[in-house]
C-alpha positions, 0 to 999 in steps of 0.5 A: 082558629082563623080569627084574622080572616074574620076580622078582615071580613068585618073590617068595615064595622071597625071597633064594633066587633070588639065587644062581640069578641069579648063576649065570646072570650076572644081579643084582637091580639089572638089574631097574631098567635096562629097556634093558640088553641081555643074552645071550638064551641066558642069559636063556632058560636062567635061566627054565628053571632057575628053573622046575625049581629052584623047582618052578614048571612054569608059571613062564612062564605065571605071568609072562605073567599078571602082565605088564601095560602098565606093564611096557612103560614108554613103550611103554605110552603108545604102544600106548594111543595106537594105534587098534586091535590091528593098529596095536599089532602093527605097532609090535611088528614095527617094534621087535622087532629092537631089543628082541631079536635072533635071534628071529622075530616076524611077522604073517601075514594070512589071509582070516578070521584072522591069525597072530602067530608068535614063535620064537627062531632059534638052535637051540642055545637049547633048551629054551625052553618058559618063554620061549615061554609067557611071550611068548604069555601076555603078548601075550594079556594085553596084548590083553585090556587094550587091546581088551576083557577077555573077548577070547580068541584062536582058537587058540594053538600052541607049538613044544614038547610040551604033554603033561600041560599041555593043560587048564591052557594051554587054561584060561588062553588060553580057546582050543584049544592045540596043541603040537609046532608049527613056531612059537609062535603066536596065531591071531586073527580079523581083525575083532578086529584091526580093531576100534577101541579104546574108548580111542582118540580119533581124530586127537589119538591118531594124532599122539601115536602118531607122536610117541612112535614117533619118540622111541622109535626114536631112543632104542633106536637103529637095527637095524643090519642095514645093517652086516651082510654080505649073507649074514647078511641073506639068512640072516635072511630065509630063516629068517623065510620057511621054511615060510611063503613063497617061499624062492628066490634071486629072492624073497630078492634082491627082499627085499634090493632086489637083482637075483638076479645081484647077490645071487649075485655078492655071496654069492660074494664072501663065500665062499658061495652061495644054495644053501648058505645055504638048506641050512644054514638048513633043517638048523639048523631041522630039528635044532631041531624034532626035539629035540621027540620028539613032533613029527611028521615031516610038521610038520617038513617043512612048517615047512622048506618041503618038499612032503612028508615023504619029500623032507625025510627024504632031504635030512636023511639027506644032511646028517647020514648018519642018518634024521630019526627016528633023530636025534630018538631020539638027542636023548632 
């Protein structure tokens, strides 16, 4: 939770922000406790309401523009000790589930470009435009600070509509920006990820990086996945892979270091099965994506791993008894 960044951006409204903080269960003193955990839904809702109440439609973008390495505390030193941007992203992936639960953060590498994806998994947390724009803007600013000031991504994607905001977003990111996508994403050239940082000094930085990482892992504690039931762990993997990789019983079992037979048996012991988990994950994701009225059904189908729009539409109607187009209109 980066409450201090929000307060800095809204400094001109003064004490008028305090009633809003209390309304969502926050107070200013929390800005001084960076490791305090809060409910993600309340934090995202706070950003949305602040943007509306104080007429700051680009609040998240403004927060990202103010975000610096010093905001990350000891992670500032960890990232400075990294050799290149890919090492920084590896750290983000390693610590992300300790920072923020119920979210997806992953890096997919292609032949020429890599894509960093960020998405809140809970479909009930919506709208979430300010959080998405803050996260993408903050990442791009950090990359400029670490790599080179004039760096820019290849493309930036947002899951929400950007109608009327295209020029402002493209100007900030210095790249084409697309809305109504399956996730919030930054597309980068692989060569930019591998380029050594000008501040890296070799072996000493590598040793410092390892020591800092060890201490921060101990400070933040374990992810806790081992204490989750198998159904919950399988759900998280399915959600991460929907539309991005193989989502079948064999591949999910392998990710959990189980045989397919063992996975089926343990799911049965917990009162469910793989087919139910996959269907529930697809339905929840579909309903979340369809809340954006401009999102093409073909993009929704792709984001759920369906081969075509017609197959998705039939499945959605089986779940809800209405077509995806009618469901989308009902959300308006």
